C-alpha positions as CSV (number, residue, x, y, z in Angstrom):
1,M,-0.2,0.4,0.0
2,A,0.9,3.6,-0.6
3,A,1.6,4.0,2.9
4,G,4.7,1.6,2.6
5,G,6.9,4.5,1.0
6,G,8.5,5.0,-2.2
7,R,6.5,6.5,-5.2
8,A,3.0,5.4,-4.9
9,P,1.1,4.5,-8.1
10,A,-1.2,6.5,-9.6
11,K,-4.4,4.2,-9.1
12,L,-6.5,3.8,-6.4
13,D,-5.7,-0.2,-6.2
14,A,-8.2,-2.5,-4.5
15,A,-6.8,-2.7,-1.1
16,V,-7.1,1.3,-0.5
17,L,-10.2,1.3,-1.8
18,K,-11.6,-1.6,0.2
19,I,-10.1,0.4,3.4
20,A,-11.9,3.8,2.2
21,G,-15.5,1.6,2.3
22,V,-14.9,0.7,5.6
23,I,-14.1,4.7,6.6
24,V,-16.8,5.7,4.2
25,L,-19.7,3.4,5.9
26,G,-18.5,5.0,9.4
27,A,-19.0,8.0,8.1
28,I,-22.0,8.2,6.7
29,M,-23.7,6.7,10.0
30,S,-22.3,9.4,12.1
31,I,-22.7,12.4,9.9
32,L,-26.3,11.5,9.1
33,D,-26.8,10.4,12.0
34,V,-26.4,14.5,13.2
35,T,-28.7,15.4,10.5
36,V,-31.3,12.8,10.9
37,V,-31.6,13.5,15.0
38,S,-32.2,17.1,14.3
39,V,-35.2,16.2,12.0
40,A,-36.6,13.9,14.8
41,L,-36.9,16.4,17.6
42,P,-40.2,17.9,16.9
43,T,-41.3,14.3,17.2
44,F,-39.3,13.9,20.7
45,Q,-41.3,16.8,21.9
46,R,-44.5,14.6,21.1
47,E,-43.9,11.5,22.3
48,F,-42.0,12.1,25.5
49,D,-44.1,15.7,26.6
50,A,-41.0,17.9,26.8
51,T,-39.7,21.1,26.1
52,Y,-38.0,22.1,23.0
53,A,-35.2,22.8,25.2
54,K,-35.3,19.3,26.8
55,V,-35.1,17.4,23.9
56,A,-32.5,19.6,22.4
57,W,-30.4,17.8,25.0
58,T,-30.5,15.2,22.5
59,M,-28.2,16.8,20.2
60,T,-26.2,19.0,22.9
61,G,-25.5,15.7,24.6
62,Y,-23.9,14.3,21.4
63,T,-22.0,17.7,20.7
64,L,-20.4,17.6,24.6
65,A,-19.5,13.9,24.2
66,L,-17.4,14.6,20.8
67,A,-15.8,17.2,22.2
68,T,-14.9,15.1,25.3
69,V,-13.8,12.3,23.2
70,I,-11.7,14.1,19.9
71,P,-8.7,15.1,21.7
72,L,-8.4,11.4,23.1
73,S,-8.3,10.2,19.5
74,G,-5.0,11.1,18.5
75,W,-3.1,9.9,21.6
76,A,-5.4,6.8,21.3
77,A,-4.6,6.0,17.7
78,D,-0.7,5.8,18.6
79,R,-1.1,4.0,22.0
80,F,-3.5,1.2,20.8
81,G,-3.5,1.3,17.0
82,T,-6.3,3.0,14.5
83,K,-7.4,-0.8,13.6
84,R,-8.8,-1.7,17.2
85,L,-9.8,2.2,18.3
86,Y,-11.7,2.7,15.1
87,M,-13.7,-0.8,15.6
88,L,-14.4,0.3,19.5
89,A,-15.8,3.4,18.3
90,L,-18.3,1.4,15.8
91,L,-19.4,-1.0,18.6
92,L,-19.9,2.0,20.8
93,F,-21.9,4.0,18.2
94,T,-23.9,0.7,17.1
95,A,-24.4,-0.2,20.5
96,G,-25.7,3.5,21.6
97,S,-27.9,3.6,18.4
98,G,-29.7,0.6,19.7
99,L,-30.2,1.7,23.0
100,C,-32.1,5.2,21.4
101,A,-34.3,3.3,20.0
102,T,-35.4,1.3,23.5
103,A,-35.5,4.8,25.0
104,G,-38.4,4.9,27.5
105,S,-38.1,8.8,28.1
106,I,-36.5,11.8,27.2
107,N,-33.5,11.5,29.8
108,E,-32.7,7.9,28.8
109,L,-32.3,8.8,25.5
110,I,-30.0,12.0,25.9
111,G,-28.1,8.9,28.0
112,Y,-27.7,7.0,24.9
113,R,-27.1,9.6,22.6
114,V,-24.0,10.5,24.7
115,L,-23.2,6.8,24.7
116,Q,-23.3,7.7,20.7
117,G,-21.5,10.5,20.7
118,L,-18.5,8.9,22.4
119,G,-18.1,6.4,19.8
120,G,-19.0,8.7,16.5
121,G,-16.5,11.6,17.7
122,M,-13.6,9.3,17.3
123,L,-14.8,7.6,14.0
124,M,-14.3,11.0,11.8
125,P,-10.4,11.5,13.0
126,L,-9.7,8.1,13.1
127,G,-11.2,7.9,9.6
128,M,-8.9,10.4,8.2
129,T,-5.8,9.1,9.8
130,I,-6.6,5.9,8.3
131,M,-7.3,7.1,4.7
132,T,-4.4,9.4,4.9
133,R,-1.9,6.5,5.8
134,A,-3.0,3.8,3.4
135,A,-3.1,6.5,0.5
136,G,0.3,7.6,1.2
137,P,1.1,11.4,-0.8
138,A,0.5,10.8,-4.3
139,R,-3.0,9.4,-4.0
140,I,-4.0,11.6,-0.4
141,G,-6.5,13.9,-2.8
142,R,-8.4,11.5,-4.4
143,L,-9.3,9.2,-1.1
144,M,-10.1,12.2,0.8
145,A,-12.7,13.2,-1.9
146,V,-14.1,9.9,-1.4
147,L,-14.1,10.2,2.4
148,G,-15.6,14.2,1.4
149,I,-19.0,12.3,0.1
150,P,-20.7,11.5,3.1
151,M,-19.3,14.8,4.8
152,L,-21.6,16.9,1.9
153,L,-24.6,14.9,1.2
154,G,-25.1,14.1,5.2
155,P,-26.7,17.1,5.5
156,I,-28.6,16.8,3.1
157,G,-29.5,13.1,2.9
158,G,-30.2,13.3,6.7
159,P,-33.8,15.4,6.6
160,I,-35.0,13.4,3.2
161,L,-33.8,9.9,5.1
162,G,-35.7,10.8,8.8
163,G,-38.4,12.5,7.3
164,W,-39.5,9.2,5.6
165,L,-38.7,6.9,8.5
166,I,-40.6,9.2,10.7
167,D,-43.6,9.4,7.8
168,A,-43.1,5.4,7.0
169,A,-42.7,3.6,9.9
170,S,-42.0,5.5,13.4
171,W,-39.1,7.4,15.2
172,H,-37.3,4.2,16.3
173,W,-36.0,3.7,13.0
174,I,-34.1,6.7,12.5
175,F,-32.0,4.6,15.3
176,L,-32.7,1.0,14.6
177,I,-31.2,1.6,11.0
178,N,-27.6,2.2,12.0
179,L,-27.6,-1.6,13.7
180,P,-27.3,-3.6,10.1
181,I,-25.0,-0.9,8.7
182,G,-23.1,-0.6,11.9
183,A,-22.7,-4.8,12.1
184,I,-21.5,-4.9,8.2
185,A,-19.3,-2.5,9.3
186,L,-17.6,-3.8,12.1
187,V,-16.9,-7.2,10.1
188,Y,-15.6,-5.1,7.5
189,A,-13.3,-3.1,9.3
190,A,-12.1,-6.7,10.9
191,I,-11.1,-8.1,7.6
192,A,-10.1,-4.8,5.3
193,L,-8.1,-2.2,7.9
194,P,-4.6,-3.0,8.2
195,K,-2.8,-4.8,10.9
196,D,-2.3,-1.8,13.9
197,H,1.3,-0.9,14.8
198,T,1.3,0.6,18.0
199,E,3.7,2.5,20.0
200,P,3.6,2.0,24.1
201,S,6.1,4.2,24.5
202,E,4.2,7.2,24.9
203,S,2.8,8.5,27.9
204,F,-0.8,9.6,28.4
205,D,-0.8,13.4,29.1
206,F,-3.7,13.3,32.1
207,L,-3.3,16.8,33.3
208,G,-3.5,17.5,29.6
209,M,-7.0,15.6,28.9
210,L,-8.5,17.4,32.4
211,M,-8.1,20.5,31.1
212,L,-8.9,20.6,27.5
213,S,-11.8,17.8,27.0
214,P,-14.5,19.6,29.9
215,G,-12.9,22.8,28.1
216,L,-13.7,22.4,25.1
217,A,-17.2,20.5,26.6
218,L,-18.0,23.8,28.3
219,F,-17.4,25.8,25.8
220,L,-19.5,24.4,23.4
221,Y,-22.2,24.1,25.8
222,G,-22.4,27.4,26.0
223,M,-22.5,27.8,22.4
224,S,-25.0,25.4,22.0
225,S,-27.3,27.5,24.6
226,L,-26.9,30.6,22.8
227,P,-29.5,30.2,21.0
228,E,-32.0,29.6,23.0
229,A,-31.5,32.2,25.6
230,G,-31.1,34.9,22.8
231,T,-28.2,36.6,24.4
232,I,-24.4,36.3,25.5
233,T,-25.3,37.8,28.8
234,K,-26.9,34.9,30.3
235,A,-25.2,33.3,33.0
236,K,-25.8,29.9,31.5
237,V,-24.5,31.2,28.0
238,W,-21.2,33.0,29.2
239,V,-20.4,31.0,32.2
240,P,-19.8,27.7,30.9
241,M,-18.0,29.7,27.7
242,L,-15.9,31.6,30.4
243,V,-14.7,28.7,32.1
244,G,-14.2,26.6,28.8
245,A,-12.0,29.1,27.4
246,V,-10.3,29.9,30.2
247,L,-9.4,25.4,30.8
248,V,-8.3,25.7,26.9
249,V,-6.5,28.7,27.1
250,G,-4.7,26.9,29.9
251,F,-4.0,24.0,27.9
252,V,-2.7,26.2,25.3
253,L,0.0,27.5,27.6
254,Y,0.8,24.3,29.0
255,S,0.9,21.8,26.2
256,F,4.0,23.2,24.9
257,K,5.8,21.5,28.2
258,P,5.5,17.8,27.9
259,K,7.2,15.6,24.9
260,H,3.8,14.1,24.4
261,P,0.9,16.3,25.0
262,L,-3.0,15.3,24.3
263,L,-2.9,17.4,21.7
264,D,0.2,18.9,19.8
265,L,0.3,22.2,19.1
266,R,3.3,22.0,18.0
267,L,1.9,21.0,14.4
268,F,1.1,24.1,13.7
269,R,4.9,24.9,13.1
270,N,3.9,23.7,9.7
271,R,2.7,26.3,7.4
272,N,0.4,24.6,5.5
273,L,-1.2,22.9,8.7
274,T,-1.6,26.5,9.9
275,V,-3.3,27.9,6.7
276,A,-5.4,25.2,5.9
277,S,-6.6,24.5,9.4
278,L,-7.3,28.6,9.5
279,S,-9.1,28.4,6.3
280,L,-11.2,25.6,6.9
281,F,-12.1,27.0,10.3
282,V,-13.4,30.3,8.5
283,F,-15.0,28.8,6.0
284,I,-17.0,26.4,8.4
285,I,-18.0,29.4,10.4
286,A,-19.6,30.9,7.5
287,F,-21.0,27.8,5.5
288,M,-22.2,25.6,7.8
289,G,-23.6,28.3,10.4
290,A,-25.8,30.1,7.3
291,G,-26.2,26.9,5.2
292,L,-27.9,24.7,7.6
293,L,-30.8,27.7,7.6
294,F,-31.5,26.8,3.9
295,P,-33.8,23.7,4.7
296,S,-35.3,26.1,7.5
297,Y,-36.1,29.1,4.8
298,F,-38.0,26.1,2.8
299,L,-40.1,24.9,6.1
300,Q,-41.0,28.6,7.8
301,V,-41.1,30.4,4.6
302,R,-42.3,28.3,2.0
303,G,-44.3,25.9,3.8
304,Q,-42.6,22.7,3.1
305,T,-42.6,19.8,4.9
306,T,-39.0,18.3,6.2
307,L,-39.2,15.5,3.6
308,H,-39.6,18.1,0.9
309,A,-37.4,20.6,2.2
310,G,-34.5,17.9,2.2
311,L,-35.3,16.9,-1.8
312,L,-34.8,20.8,-2.5
313,M,-31.8,20.7,-0.9
314,A,-30.6,17.8,-2.7
315,P,-28.9,19.9,-6.1
316,Q,-26.1,21.1,-3.6
317,G,-25.1,17.2,-2.9
318,L,-25.7,16.8,-6.8
319,G,-23.1,19.8,-7.9
320,A,-20.5,18.3,-4.6
321,M,-20.7,15.0,-6.4
322,L,-19.8,16.2,-9.5
323,T,-16.8,18.5,-8.7
324,M,-15.3,16.0,-5.6
325,P,-13.6,13.5,-8.1
326,I,-12.0,16.0,-10.3
327,A,-11.4,18.2,-7.2
328,G,-9.6,15.3,-5.8
329,M,-7.6,14.3,-8.2
330,L,-6.4,17.7,-9.2
331,S,-5.1,18.2,-5.4
332,D,-2.7,15.3,-6.3
333,K,-1.5,17.2,-9.3
334,L,-1.5,21.0,-8.8
335,P,-1.4,23.2,-5.6
336,V,-4.5,23.6,-3.8
337,G,-3.7,27.3,-4.2
338,R,-4.5,27.4,-7.2
339,T,-7.6,25.5,-7.6
340,V,-9.8,26.3,-4.0
341,P,-10.4,30.1,-4.9
342,F,-12.1,29.1,-7.8
343,A,-14.2,26.9,-5.8
344,M,-14.8,29.3,-3.0
345,A,-15.7,31.9,-5.9
346,L,-18.5,29.6,-7.1
347,I,-19.8,29.1,-2.8
348,A,-20.1,33.1,-3.0
349,V,-21.6,33.1,-6.4
350,G,-24.3,30.9,-5.1
351,F,-25.1,32.1,-1.6
352,F,-25.6,35.7,-3.0
353,S,-29.1,34.4,-4.4
354,F,-29.7,33.7,-1.0
355,T,-29.8,37.3,0.3
356,Q,-32.4,37.8,-2.0
357,V,-34.8,35.6,-0.7
358,G,-38.8,36.6,-0.6
359,V,-41.9,34.9,0.1
360,D,-42.1,33.6,-3.2
361,T,-38.8,33.5,-5.0
362,S,-38.3,31.4,-8.1
363,Y,-37.5,27.2,-7.2
364,V,-35.4,26.8,-10.1
365,M,-33.1,30.0,-8.9
366,L,-32.8,28.7,-5.4
367,C,-32.2,25.0,-6.7
368,G,-30.0,26.3,-9.2
369,S,-27.9,28.2,-6.8
370,L,-27.6,25.4,-4.6
371,F,-26.0,23.3,-7.2
372,V,-23.4,26.2,-8.0
373,M,-22.3,26.1,-4.1
374,G,-22.3,22.4,-4.3
375,L,-20.0,22.6,-7.3
376,G,-17.9,24.9,-5.0
377,M,-18.2,22.6,-1.8
378,G,-17.0,19.5,-4.2
379,G,-13.9,21.5,-5.1
380,T,-13.1,23.1,-1.1
381,M,-13.7,21.2,1.8
382,M,-11.5,18.0,1.1
383,P,-8.6,19.3,-0.9
384,I,-8.2,22.0,2.3
385,M,-7.9,19.1,4.6
386,T,-5.5,17.2,2.1
387,S,-3.1,20.4,2.1
388,A,-3.7,20.0,5.8
389,L,-2.4,16.8,5.9
390,R,-0.1,16.0,2.8
391,T,3.2,17.6,4.7
392,L,2.9,15.9,7.9
393,T,4.7,12.8,8.8
394,S,2.9,9.4,9.0
395,H,3.5,9.7,13.0
396,E,2.0,13.0,12.9
397,V,-1.4,12.9,10.9
398,A,-3.3,11.1,13.8
399,R,-2.4,14.2,16.0
400,G,-2.9,16.5,12.7
401,S,-6.2,15.0,11.9
402,T,-7.7,15.6,15.6
403,L,-6.9,19.1,15.5
404,V,-8.7,19.8,12.2
405,N,-11.6,17.7,13.4
406,I,-11.5,20.0,16.8
407,L,-11.4,23.2,15.0
408,Q,-14.3,21.6,12.8
409,Q,-16.8,21.2,15.7
410,I,-15.6,24.5,17.5
411,G,-16.4,26.3,13.8
412,G,-19.8,24.6,13.5
413,S,-21.1,25.2,16.8
414,I,-20.3,29.0,16.9
415,G,-21.5,29.6,13.1
416,S,-24.9,27.4,13.7
417,A,-25.2,29.5,17.4
418,V,-24.4,33.2,16.0
419,M,-26.4,32.4,12.6
420,S,-29.3,31.2,14.9
421,V,-29.0,34.1,17.5
422,I,-29.1,36.8,14.5
423,L,-32.3,35.2,12.5
424,T,-34.2,35.3,16.1
425,S,-33.5,38.2,17.1
426,H,-34.5,39.4,13.4
427,L,-38.0,37.8,13.9
428,N,-38.5,38.9,17.4
429,D,-38.5,42.6,16.0
430,S,-41.8,41.9,14.3
431,A,-45.0,43.5,14.8
432,K,-47.2,42.3,18.0
433,I,-50.9,41.6,17.3
434,P,-52.9,42.8,19.9
435,G,-55.4,40.2,21.4
436,A,-53.2,37.4,19.7
437,V,-51.9,35.8,23.2
438,D,-49.8,32.7,23.5
439,P,-52.0,29.7,25.5
440,K,-49.0,28.1,26.7
441,S,-46.7,31.4,27.8
442,G,-49.3,34.0,27.5
443,A,-47.3,36.5,25.8
444,T,-48.5,38.3,22.8
445,L,-47.8,36.5,19.4
446,T,-46.0,38.6,16.7
447,E,-47.1,38.5,12.7
448,A,-43.9,36.6,12.3
449,Q,-45.0,33.8,14.9
450,I,-48.4,33.8,13.5
451,A,-47.1,33.4,9.6
452,I,-44.1,30.5,10.5
453,A,-47.5,28.7,12.6
454,S,-50.2,29.0,9.6
455,H,-47.5,26.5,8.0
456,D,-47.8,23.6,10.8
457,P,-50.4,20.6,10.0
458,V,-52.3,20.9,13.6
459,S,-52.1,24.6,14.3
460,G,-51.8,26.1,10.5
461,P,-56.2,25.5,9.7
462,Q,-57.1,27.3,12.5
463,I,-54.6,30.3,12.4
464,L,-55.8,30.7,8.3
465,K,-59.4,31.0,10.2
466,Q,-58.8,33.4,13.0
467,F,-56.0,35.4,11.0
468,P,-56.8,37.7,7.5
469,P,-54.2,36.7,4.7
470,D,-52.9,40.3,4.7
471,V,-51.6,39.8,8.2
472,I,-50.2,36.5,7.3
473,H,-48.7,37.6,4.1
474,R,-47.4,40.4,6.0
475,G,-45.8,38.0,8.5
476,L,-44.2,35.9,6.0
477,Q,-42.5,39.0,4.3
478,F,-40.9,40.0,7.4
479,V,-39.6,36.3,8.0
480,A,-38.3,35.9,4.6
481,D,-36.5,39.3,5.3
482,S,-35.4,38.1,8.3
483,F,-33.8,35.1,6.4
484,A,-32.2,37.3,3.8
485,S,-30.5,39.7,6.3
486,T,-29.0,37.0,8.2
487,Y,-27.6,35.5,5.0
488,W,-26.0,38.3,4.1
489,V,-24.0,38.2,7.2
490,G,-23.0,34.8,6.1
491,F,-22.1,35.8,2.7
492,F,-19.6,38.4,3.9
493,L,-18.1,35.5,6.1
494,V,-18.2,33.8,2.9
495,L,-16.1,36.8,1.3
496,A,-13.9,36.5,4.4
497,T,-12.5,33.2,3.9
498,F,-11.0,34.5,0.5
499,I,-8.4,35.8,3.4
500,P,-6.6,32.7,4.2
501,I,-7.0,30.9,1.2
502,A,-4.9,33.1,-0.2
503,F,-2.3,32.0,1.3
504,L,-2.7,28.1,0.6
505,P,0.3,27.1,-1.3
506,R,0.4,27.7,-4.7
507,K,3.4,25.7,-5.5
508,R,3.7,21.9,-5.3
509,E,4.0,20.8,-1.4
510,V,6.4,18.5,-0.6
511,S,5.2,15.4,1.3
512,H,6.8,14.0,4.4
513,L,4.4,11.2,4.9
514,N,7.0,8.2,4.4
515,D,9.8,9.6,6.1
516,D,9.1,8.6,9.1
517,V,8.5,5.2,7.4
518,A,11.8,5.4,5.6
519,A,13.9,6.3,8.9
520,E,12.6,3.4,11.1
521,A,13.1,0.9,8.2
522,P,16.1,-1.6,8.9
523,A,19.0,-0.2,6.9
524,P,19.9,-2.3,3.8
525,V,22.9,-4.9,4.5
526,V,26.1,-4.5,2.2
527,M,27.8,-7.3,0.7
528,H,31.7,-6.7,0.6
């Protein structure tokens, strides 16, 4: 295999593709699971008679488990081996899925989701490590493009799959569907993944773990509480964020002292890794934050069902599928600094259309814009990741992929929280309607709230009878304008991504992936 050294063949051979198949199966399960569960939140409210804030913990608990376990994956991969650890992650995730389907209360479901997250948090960084080592320097771009397919299709396929399973069967099946996939992935991993070569000499950074894992979990908890609180001044937001930030900063200052820190920040001395990581971080904040609101526009303004909203997002996935294999081949031949800016320009062009949305914006224009954005996405995300890992040594790859995944988690949480708060603040400015009172809270309803409620299959008919069409139309227009204003923020963040992208390598990077492998190889015997 390519990891072995020398010059890797240009073709992706059968052994490497078998490894890729295992990793893609695991990635599909973990990424689809996040978006599928987000669709099921209203169902959880009804089934468990719980508030939205309570059922949202099925997402928050999973995210906090990810944040806790991701920092450990780099050390654990080197200590116990990527194959053993990947199979353990698959087992935890699959077992957690089965337990989630048996949950009889919302508290049980939250607990089982945490178990799922402990496994799911290791799948992506370990998958990136295994594939990078298997591909070798000459094929890493094409193999990372394979891993990128579930990463881009998950947010699109999740709502479609989740909506269909809940409508056709029950919420239990969004978890039960993982059982056969997980079983197949476990058997497949046992057969296809290469034998582990562990390095038991490295000691575990226990003090670093006590700072970094709780620090990340607390910071992300504060960020995830921001949309519900509506302001950063609430104690449930700023207190965990502050404590988490202090712990993370403490870890950063401490991490340069031990020889083998939990998270090796010395890797940022590698310019390629630093620039690629910064580019990816800004991009994730910009696109993932505002991008999560695209389905919400179809649901709240256009009145589409969850299934139809997912189908309307499909052009984005189709566009990404077209360009991702091409981008993978190009990143093996050309410096990413020469290709990524063009792909990013496509994203910016497509994104701009959403800053112009209204109540009756053409679906052709919106789907066309999503397709163009998908073309750009396929040529952006995975080439940047490839650039981040290509110039690391084989030993550094596990720690490097951990760094990249932590930045993805933080960027995604910041982006989604900030965009949700901006949208909510705009919606709260909607005019209140005298005499229209929410029976649960007793608060006076706004035009925006009434407009959104008019699309609800349960309360919608009563709303349409109670309020005149001009009130509902005015409310819908206000909601559409609120989305457009929020998309403007996302658009400017997309433009800001061009700044770090400008520093991506424009000359061919020298790969060091096989340097330490060659150094550890026995010296040849010279015959005299």
